TIBA-924340 format. One record per residue: residue in three letters; x, y, z of N, C-alpha, C in turn. Coordinates in steps of 0.05 Angstrom, whole numbers, plus 5000, padded with zeros to 4 digits. Layout:
BEGIN
AlaXYZXYZXYZ/...
REM end
This chain:
BEGIN
Unk140015435180141415465203141315245220/Unk142715165238142614865246141114965281/Unk139414885289138514955311140514765337/Unk140814905362142314825381140614605393/Unk142114385399140714095410139514175441/Unk137514085439135814115473137113955491/Unk137114085515138314015547137713715543/Unk135713605538135513335552137613155523/Unk137713225496139513145479142013175484/Unk142513445496145513495504146413345532/Unk144113245546144713015569145912785560/Unk144212655539144812415528147312395511/Unk148312605497150812695483152812635512/Unk153012725534154312705557155212465559/Unk153012275549152511985559153511805533/Unk154911925509155411845493157311605486/Unk159611675501161811465511161211155526/Unk159411245542157910985558156110775535/Unk154210975518152510815502155010695479/Unk156810795469158910705455159710405464/Unk160710495492161610195498159310045504/Unk157410045508154909825514154609785485/Unk154809895460155209825434157309595422/Unk159209645438161509515433161409255451/Unk159909325475159308935488157408815468/Unk155709005464154008885448155008705420/Unk157108795408158608605383159108405397/Unk160708375420161208115432159407975446/Unk157708095449155407905463153707735440/Unk153607855418152807805388153207565373/Unk156007635378157907395366157707195381/Unk157907155414157306935433154806815424/Unk152806995413150206925415150406625384/Unk151406715371152806495356153306245358/Unk153706225389154505985399153405725400/Unk150405805411148505475411148905405384/Unk148005605355148505455333149705315328/Unk152605415334155105285321155704995340/Unk155105025366154904785384153704555375/Unk150704645367149304495355150004315330/Unk151004575314151704405285154204205292/Unk156004305311158304145312157603845329/Unk156303885346155503645356154003375343/Unk152103555321150603355299152303275274/Unk154403455268155703385241158503255257/Unk159703295278162303205278162003025296/Unk161302995321160902785346159302585334/Unk156702655326155502365323156202245296/Unk157902425280158702295249161102115260/Unk162802185279165302045289165101915316/Unk162501885330161601785353164001875376/Unk165902085378168002175393167202295415/Unk167302135439166202295463168302525473/Unk170602465468172902665474172502905462/Unk171702885433170503105419168403285433/Unk167203125442163603215451164503375482/Unk166303225493167803355524168603695513/Unk170503615495172103945493170604185474/Unk168904065461166804235455164904345470/Unk163504155490162404185511163304435536/Unk166404375539167604535557168304795549/Unk168704795523169105075507166505205509/Unk164105075503161805225504161005235532/Unk161805135547160805205574162505515589/Unk164905545577167005745582166106025568/Unk165105975541164306175530161506275536/Unk159606105546157106235560157706315581/Unk159206235597160106415621161006735608/Unk162606725592163906945587161407205578/Unk158906995557156907115551155707235575/Unk155207105595153707195615155107455631/Unk157407455636159207695645159607925630/Unk158807905598158608145581155908245583/Unk153908065586150708205594150908365615/Unk152708255636152008405664153608625670/Unk156108665647158008865650156109085625/Unk154508975607153109205595150709345606/Unk149409145623147509205645148009465663/Unk150409375673151409575689152809865677/Unk153109845658153810105637150510275632/Unk149010135628146510295623145410335651/Unk146310225672145010265703146710575701/Unk149410575698149710825711149611075684/Unk148810985657148411185644145411335657/Unk143511145662141811215674141911435698/Unk144011335719144311505743145611755734/Unk147811745714149312015706146812195689/Unk144312065678142412245658141312405676/Unk140612235706138812395721140412635737/Unk143412495747144312765757145613015743/Unk145012945713145413165698142213345696/Unk140013235699138313375702136813405726/Unk136613325743134813345768135413635783/Unk136813765787137814025800135714155775/Unk137414205753135814345740132414325728/Unk132114085736128913955734127614105760/Unk128514055785127414225809127114505806/Unk129614615794129014925794126714995774/Unk126414865753124114855738121614905753/Unk120914625761118714565772117714855787/Unk119214975812119215245825118515445804/Unk119715425785119015735768117315675752/Unk116115435748112815375735110715385762/Unk111315345783109115405803108815725805/Unk111315915804111116145806109516275780/Unk110116215754108816325739105716235729/Unk105316005741102815905737100915925762/Unk101916115783100016135808099715865826/Unk102415705824102715495844101515295832/Unk100415255802099415005791101014825781/Unk104114795793106114635785105314375792/Unk105714155782106213885791108913765790/Unk108913495804111313325804110813175782/Unk109613245766109712975738112713025725/Unk114113205721116413175706118713055715/Unk118413035748120512835756119512565751/Unk117412585755116612265748116712175715/Unk116612385699117912355676120512295671/Unk122512375692125212385692125112045698/Unk124311975718124011615735123411515705/Unk121511555683120811335674122711335649/Unk124311615642126611495623129011375636/Unk129011405662132011275679130710985674/Unk128710865680127810605678127810545652/Unk127010615630127610595603130510485593/Unk131810725605134510575601136210455614/Unk134410355635136410045652133809735645/Unk132209865625130409575620131309415592/Unk129109195598130409015566129709105542/Unk127909305541127109445513129409545498/Unk131409725521133309865505135509675487/Unk136009405501137009175488136609075467/Unk134109135460133109045432134309205412/Unk134209565418134909705405138409635397/Unk140109545413142709465411143609255390/Unk140909035397141408805385140108795358/Unk138408985349136908955324138609015304/Unk140809165298141809245283143608985270/Unk144208735282145408525276142908415261/Unk141008415256139108285241141008185209/Unk141408415195142608405171144908135173/Unk146908185192149407935205147907635201/Unk146007655217144507345221142907265199/Unk142107465181140907345152142007275138/Unk144407395138147007345117148407125129/Unk148907015155149106775151147006505143/Unk144606655154142806445139142906405111/Unk143706565096143906485066146206365060/Unk148406335082150606145072150005895075/Unk148505845099147705615108145705485082/Unk143905645069142005565051141005835036/Unk140805835017139006075009136106095016/Unk135005865018132605885023131905965060/Unk133705875072133905955101133506285092/Unk134506445089135606755081132906885072/Unk131506765046129406825046126406855066/Unk126506575078124906625105125306815122/Unk128206845130129007005156127907335142/Unk128907355114128207675109124907775109/Unk123207495097120807505098119307565130/Unk121107375153119307355175120707625190/Unk122707745182123208095191121808215185/Unk121308235159119508405148116608425158/Unk115408205160112508155179112408185209/Unk114908135217114608265247115408565247/Unk117208715229116808995227114809125228/Unk113009025203110509095198108809045221/Unk108908885239107108845253108509055282/Unk110609065287111209195306111009585290/Unk110909705263109509955263106609925269/Unk104509735255102509645269101409695297/Unk103209665312102809695343103209955350/Unk105010085348105410375346103310555339/Unk102210495310099810685298097710555310/Unk096710325321094710245338094210385370/Unk096810405384096810435414097710715413/Unk098510825398099711155396097511315412/Unk096011345401094211555406092411475436/Unk091411255434090711175465092811215489/Unk094911135485096911135502097211435514/Unk097511625493098111865497095712005511/Unk093511935504090612065524090811965541/Unk091711655553091711565578094111735590/Unk096011765580098111935598097712195604/Unk095512345588094212565595093012595616/Unk090712385613088812385638089512255663/Unk092312135666093512025685094612295696/Unk095812515687097712725699095612875704/Unk093212935695091113105704090112995723/Unk089312775725087912605743089812655774/Unk092512645767094412615794094912875801/Unk094513055791094913415800092213475815/Unk089613355807087213425813087413335842/Unk088513085848088212935866090113065890/Unk092213135881094513245899092913515910/Unk091513655894090713945893088713945922/Unk086613705925084613595934085613515962/Unk087913325961089113305984090313536004/Unk090913725988092413926011089614086019/Unk087614086006085114166027082613956043/Unk084613746052082713526065081213596081/Unk082113826100081013886118077414006112/Unk077614186094074714306077073514036070/Unk075413906052073413686040071313536060/Unk073813426087072113306108069613476120/Unk070313676127068313816140066113846130/Unk066313986101063813976080062913786064/Unk063713516077062113306061063313266039/Unk064713356023064913426000066513175982/Unk067512945993068912705991067412565965/Unk065012515973064012345951063012515925/Unk063012755924062212885891065912865882/Unk067212945900069912945891070912705882/Unk069912535896070412235892069812125864/Unk067312195856065612185837067212275811/Unk068712525814069912625783072212515784/Unk073612435806076212295803075512005787/Unk073811835798072511615786072111585761/Unk071011845747070311895720073111935701/Unk075212035713077212005701079011805700/Unk078511695722079611405729078711135705/Unk076211215707074410985684075911115663/Unk076111295652076411435618079511275624/Unk081111355639084411225638084210885634/Unk082410815655082710485656082110385621/Unk079310495616078410515584081010515561/Unk083310785568084410835547086810615550/Unk088010525571089710385583089110115564/Unk086310035566084809745567085409695540/Unk084409945519083609875491086909825486/Unk088910055493091310015488092809795494/Unk092309725518093009415523092109175505/Unk089709235500088708995484089708945453/Unk090109185444090909215411093409065419/Unk095509145436098509125440099508845442/Unk096908735458097008485462096308245451/Unk094508335434094008195404096708175389/Unk097408395385099708415361102008245381/Unk102508335407104808125410104407915409/Unk101907765419102207475414101007395384/Unk100707555369100807525336104307485333/Unk105907665341108807615340109107345348/Unk109207365375110507065384109506905378/Unk106906825369106606535353107406505326/Unk107906795310108506705288112306625290/Unk112806705303115706735311116306455320/Unk114806335344116506035345114205895324/Unk112205905304111805735284113405705269/Unk114605975258116905985235119805805242/Unk119805845267122205655282122305405276/Unk119705245283118704985277118604915244/Unk118005145240117205005202119805105189/Unk121905225202124605175185125705025191/Unk125204875216126404625227125904385202/Unk122604425202121904215182123604255156/Unk123404465142123904605119127404445120/Unk129004515137131304405143131504175145/Unk129503965158129503685154128903615122/Unk127203725105127403705079129803645068/Unk131303895072133103935060135803735063/Unk135503675085137803485095136803265082/Unk134003145075133302845070134402925037/Unk134003195026135103214992138203224991/Unk139603215016142503255015143203465007/Unk141803655011142404015007144404105029/Unk143604005057145004155078145003915098/Unk147103905119147403715140145403765165/Unk144903525181142803595203143903795222/Unk146403845224148104055241147304325229/Unk146404375204146204595192142904705202/Unk141404425195138004435199137704515229/Unk139204405252138604535279140204845283/Unk142404895273143405145275141705395264/Unk140805335234139205515229136405525240/Unk135405335251133405475268133605655290/Unk135405505306136805755332137805985320/Unk139305995300140306235284137406455275/Unk135606335264133306495263132406625290/Unk131306425306129906535329131706745337/Unk134306685338136106915353136207245336/Unk135207155310134807355292132507555294/Unk130607395295128207535296128207585337/Unk129007505348128707595380128007875388/Unk130108035379129808415380127508515374/Unk126608395349124708495336122108495357/Unk122008185363119708045385119308205409/Unk122608295418122708415441121708705439/Unk122108775418121809125411118309105412/Unk117708945401114508955400113208885429/Unk114708705448113208705480113508925491/Unk115809035484117209355507115409575496/Unk113109545467113609845459112310045481/Unk109809895498108910105513110310255532/Unk112910125536115110225550116110415539/Unk117210375518118410575497116410805487/Unk114110795482112310965482111711165504/Unk112511135525112011185554114411395553/Unk116711265547119311355554119411655527/Unk118211595509118111785490116212015494/Unk113411975507112112175514113312325532/Unk114612215557115912325578118712525571/Unk120212395549122012595540120712815525/Unk118812795511117613055493117213215512/Unk115313125538114113275557116413485572/Unk119013365576120813475587122513615572/Unk122713545548123113745528121614035524/Unk119413955521118014205520118214345554/Unk117714325570118014375598120714545597/Unk123214425593125714545592125914875571/Unk124514765552125014955537122915195535/Unk120515175557120315395561121215565581/Unk122615415594124315545625127115535619/Unk128015675601131115615598132615725618/Unk135315585616137315605636137715895642/Unk137216045668137416275679140816365674/Unk141816595661143916625656145316775685/Unk148216645698148616765710149617085718/Unk148517165739148517425740150517565765/Unk152317755755153717825774152917905798/Unk154817905820154117905845153718215854/Unk151818335871151018595862151818645906/Unk152718855905152718855939149918875953/Unk150718805984148618755994146718995996/Unk144118945994141819135985141519326014/Unk140719616009140819756031137319726037/Unk135319686019132519696024130819846006/Unk132319995990130320255970128520065950/Unk126220135950124320105930123720285914/Unk123720145888122720415869120720245843/Unk118120395843116820195821116520435804/Unk116420355783116420615757114420495731/Unk112220585739110320525717109720225718/Unk109920155740109719835746106419705740/Unk106019595719103619445714104619105716/Unk102119025734102418725746100118535747/Unk100018285730097918105721098617825739/Unk097417745759097317495764097417315740/Unk099917045747100016885728097316755718/Unk096516795694094416635681092116935677/Unk092517105687090117265686090617455662/Unk087917505648088717655625088517925631/Unk087918095652088018345655089918375684/Unk090618615676092418675703091118795727/Unk092418725749090718865777092519055788/Unk095919095783097219325792096819505757/Unk096319755766096019845737097520105739/Unk099920115734102020315732102720505750/Unk103620405774104120485797106820645799/Unk106820855810110120965816110621035841/Unk112320965860112921085882115920985891/Unk116521135908119521075918119420975948/Unk120820795964119920735990124020745993/Unk124220936009126920996023127820786041/Unk130120716040131520436062130320516085/Unk129820366106128920426135125820546139/Unk125020526112121720706119119720426132/Unk117720536138116020366151113620406139/Unk112320286119109720376101107320156107/Unk105420216105103520076115101820076085/Unk101219856073098919856049096719756048/Unk095219886048092419906059090619946037/Unk088419736038086219846010083419606020/Unk082319596001079519475999080319145990/Unk078818956000079218675990079618755958/Unk081118565946081318575922082618795899/Unk083218925919084619265915088119235902/Unk089118935903091118965892093718895908/Unk093318885939095118955954097118755950/Unk096418475952098318235956099318195930/Unk098218295904099618305879101618465884/Unk101718675891103518895894105618755903/Unk104618645936107418545944109218325939/Unk107818145925109317965909110418075886/Unk109818225868111118375853114418505866/Unk114018665889115518835901118018615901/Unk117418325908119218175916120217965892/Unk119218015869119917885844118717655845/Unk116717565862115217305856113717355832/Unk112317565824111017585796112117785783/Unk112617735757114317885737112718095739/Unk113518365724111718605715111018575686/Unk108418675679108118635655109118825637/Unk109119045654110619245640111319475662/Unk113619605652114919725670116519605690/Unk117719715710119619615736119019605760/Unk120419445771120319515800123219455807/Unk125419655821127919595829128019565858/Unk130119405869130919385891134119575892/Unk134019765901137219855899137819975875/Unk136219955855136820085829136519825814/Unk136919585815136719325804134419195802/Unk133719095773131119015776130718795790/Unk128518735811128518575825127718285819/Unk126118305791125818035777128317905766/Unk130818055762133317925752135617865778/Unk134317905800136517845821136917625817/Unk138917565830140217225839139017165870/Unk136617015866134616965894136716835913/Unk138216635907139816545924141616715944/Unk142416955934143917235941142517375956/Unk140217455947138017675951136317535973/Unk136117325973134217255989134717256018/Unk137017236026138517256049137417486065/Unk137117746052136817966062134218116057/Unk131917796048129317976053127517766069/Unk125817866080124017716098120917756087/Unk119817516086116617526075115217346090/Unk113317406101110317286107108217336096/Unk107517126081105117136061103017106072/Unk100517196064097917116073096216866079/Unk097916696073096916336073100116306090/Unk099516176107102116086119102715796108/Unk105315806098106215536098108615426103/Unk108915256126111215096130111714906115/Unk114614816127115314556115115614266122/Unk115614116120116813906126119713876139/Unk119413886164121913876184121514056209/Unk124714026223123814136251123114456255/Unk122314566270121514846273124515026275/Unk126614926278129015056278129215086247/Unk129414826235130114836208127515016193/Unk124815096195123215236184124615636185/Unk125715626216125915886220128015926201/Unk130015796202132815786191132915746160/Unk130115756148130315766119131715456110/Unk131515296129132914996116136215086116/Unk136915306116139815286116141315196135/Unk144315296130145315156154144715326183/Unk144415116200142915206230145215356244/Unk144115596249145915766268144215796297/Unk144015656315142515646336142315956348/Unk143416176346143616386363141316496341/Unk142316546319140516636305137416626302/Unk137216266300135116206302132916286331/Unk134416246350132516376379132916626381/Unk134116836366134117076362131517176348/Unk131217056322129217106306126716956321/Unk126116766337123816626343123016876369/Unk125616976380124917186411124017466396/Unk124517546375123717726364121317736352/Unk120117526341117417456337115417366356/Unk117017346385115117326410114116966417/Unk116216886396115416606394116916386414/Unk118916446421121516346432120516176458/Unk117916256474117516126499115015886488/Unk113415996467111515786462113315566447/Unk115215566436116215326423117915156449/Unk119215286469120215126490119114956504/Unk115915026505114414896518113114606501/Unk113514676473112614416454114614136465/Unk113913936463114713726467118113606456/Unk118813746435121613696429123013986422/Unk121214226431122714446428122914566402/Unk125314646397126614786367126514496350/Unk126414266360127114036342124613836342/Unk122413986345119213846344119513936320/Unk118813646299117713616273115513706273/Unk114513826248112213976238112013816208/Unk109313856196109013836170108214056153/Unk108114106126107214346114105014426131/Unk103414286138100714426149100914556181/Unk103214536190104014596218104214356244/Unk102614146235102013916247101214026283/Unk102714036301101514106325100814386329/Unk101514586313101714886315098214936310/Unk098115136319095415246320096515436292/Unk093315556279093915816260095316016266/Unk095216126296096016346305099516306308/Unk100116006318103515986329104315896295/Unk102815866277104315726251105116066236/Unk103116216241103516526233106316676252/Unk106416586273108716696294111316606282/Unk111216286276113616136266113616276237/Unk112216306221113316436195114216756201/Unk112816806222115017116224117417076226/Unk117716896246120216896261122416826238/Unk121016646214122616636190123616796175/Unk120817006172121117256163123917406174/Unk123917446200125917586214128617476215/Unk128517206206131617046206133417246197/Unk135817266207138217416192138317646187/Unk136717886211136218116205136218236178/Unk133918206158133818266134133618526128/Unk134018666111133518906105131219006094/Unk130418856080126918916075125518686083/Unk123418796092120918586105118218646096/Unk117318466085114218546067113018336084/Unk110318426101108718246111105918296108/Unk104718126102101618046083099718026108/Unk098318126121096218046139098217926160/Unk099917996172100917866191099617876221/Unk097617996224096117916247093617796244/Unk093217666227090317616219089617346232/Unk091617136247090916976266092117006295/Unk092817256302094217316318092317456339/Unk092417296373090817446393092417656401/Unk091617786431092417976438095317976442/Unk095817786460098817716461100517676442/Unk099517526411100117576389101517796381/Unk099218006384099018266373101418446382/Unk101518386414103918586428106418506411/Unk106618216412109218056402110018246374/Unk107818196354108318276329109218606331/Unk107418766349108719076353111819116363/Unk112318856380115318956386116918846371/Unk116118616356118518596330118218766307/Unk115318916299116419156279118019346294/Unk117219436310118919656324121819626328/Unk122519366338125119276335126519256304/Unk124819176280125719206260126219506252/Unk124919706262124619986250127420096259/Unk128219996289130720106301133019976284/Unk132719756272135519656260135619846235/Unk133319996220133320126205132619876173/Unk130819726188130219456166127619676145/Unk128019666117125619756101122919636115/Unk120419656117118219506130115519596109/Unk114419406097112019416088110219216095/Unk108419326103106419136120103219196108/Unk101718926096099219026080097118856108/Unk096119056116093719046141091119116134/Unk088619016147086519136152086019276179/Unk087419166197087419256223089019516227/Unk087319666249088619956240090719926272/Unk091019726283092919746306096019836306/Unk096219626274099319716271099620006255/Unk097120176243097820296234099020576248/Unk098820536279100320736297103020746295/Unk104120546281107420476292108820606260/Unk107220616238108120646207108620956211/Unk111520996194111321246184109921336158/Unk108721156142107221226117105221026103/Unk102821126097100821026087100221026057/Unk100320816048099620786011097320646012/Unk094720726002092420675997091920655966/Unk091320345960090920215941087820195929/Unk087020235907084020205903084120145867/Unk083119905863082619775838086219845822/Unk087519815840090519755825092419995817/Unk091320195838091820485828092220595860/Unk094520745865095420845887093921135890/Unk091621205902090521365908090521575927/Unk091921455947093221625968096121535976/Unk097821735976100621635993101821836005/Unk102221806029103222036046104521966070/Unk104722166096105322046123102722026135/Unk103321846153102021656165098921936170/Unk100022096191098022266199095922426178/Unk096922486159096022596133093922416117/Unk095022236108093022036097090721986114/Unk091221896147089021826163087222056155/Unk088222296159086322556163084522506140/Unk085422506115084622506089082422316089/Unk083122036097081121806094079021896115/Unk079722016137077422066156074922276146/Unk076622466126074122676115073222576098/Unk073822416076072622176066069922026076/Unk070621906097068121776114065821966121/Unk066922246123065422366139063022536116/Unk064222576092062922736076060222556066/Unk058222756068055522606054056122486032/Unk054922256021053922205996052722405981/Unk054222475956052922595926050322505929/Unk048022675917046322585907046022415890/Unk044322285882044922075854048221855856/Unk048621865874051021655885050821515904/Unk052421265910052021155931054521205952/Unk054321225978055921355992058621165998/
REM end
């Protein structure tokens, strides 16, 4: 049974006609590459033999015209490959960008931008000189055949030289493959670690961690430099041997031709033409050896991308469903964070009706944030199901369902752009909706006092905003567009009294609109607004019911004296 082609192979197949066009241009380019040898043969054998300046003039004019045509064909071929690389990127960039975010979800945010760098490496290889060698190398038998026509000795020398250079190319591959592969792996690890450290620059600076972190980075960097140096030394030696041999054999074949000319076996023109033709025949192999490191990097990038795309196949198109009303249902849901060996949420069951206002409380590490992520389909369930209006929330089309959901994570992350862009979720800006969301979050007046108001540029860390202001902008983003389901994870952790009051007003407004609200909190202030409380303990729901009933049970537990032999 034949396996389906990988996505990268399919992308290359889409560019097949362009590669075929480049191959056709390579045909004419390599035919014209015979021109220097033919020109020199004619000059030595015809012009010098006849002392005809008119013949020399016509030959030279014809050669100049054909050389100009050769240059034009080379340029066109390079433009074809540039367009191939562009099309290759267009076919894959959106898919790859989506895969990066899917990888980040399943790895707990440990994704990196290395795949985009790998795509760039492939693009650069498609437009580099190394690829030209692969188009020109198939012409080696043609050049060898012509050399046999010149004289059998020339052909034998060409075959021996080609075999030696091919052996050098194989040696280059085997000598540098492992070192370059390890170097690429170390480079990716070092880049990922550095990126994560930079995201925590404030902590690094405040705690004086920079020297220790830099020491670890230097260890990896030294290993990277050592591996690259070893590979470069080997490749440099082999490339030098290849170039030295090619230049030497070109000169020696000239001497051989001179001897054959003295023996009247060939003409002086054939002597010069044979030397030029041999150099042209061996040039693609020499170029392949010189660009072998680039080829290996492209091959490694291709393999990494192939593996990544295979791990995250294209998601099937899903039928559009009606706008959700906000009913949530957990059916024996078991949830484990990405990379964790053990489940944090252990078989919970509940139903949250549309318009309900639920508080999710519990001790630290009881699984509240994990459950919140599972309710939104951020983390998949390991067993059971979580459904939004009857549909598995993990299978919903996020592009469609996302507009009906509001989410405020515990760790607020804003994005590079204006405050208005962040509130509008970087969609089409509707100023009325942006202002309404900001007013609902109680942050409208604060935004107006910023230098550029809603057009103030902020970075991922919030820039000019304090932690409380970032949280309130994040709340406005969650409220944008009147969502039917709102999940807030510790929404008041960084708020002052004024922010707490604004949050309470926003929650009451959502409740009046009939939105389903789930709030994770440690503070009792919000509990007075909710209808229902769910208490989590070690991944299980131990209490669930109307607010007053659950609070009464919690108070009773706190007032009960400790049983002898147990801790209170």
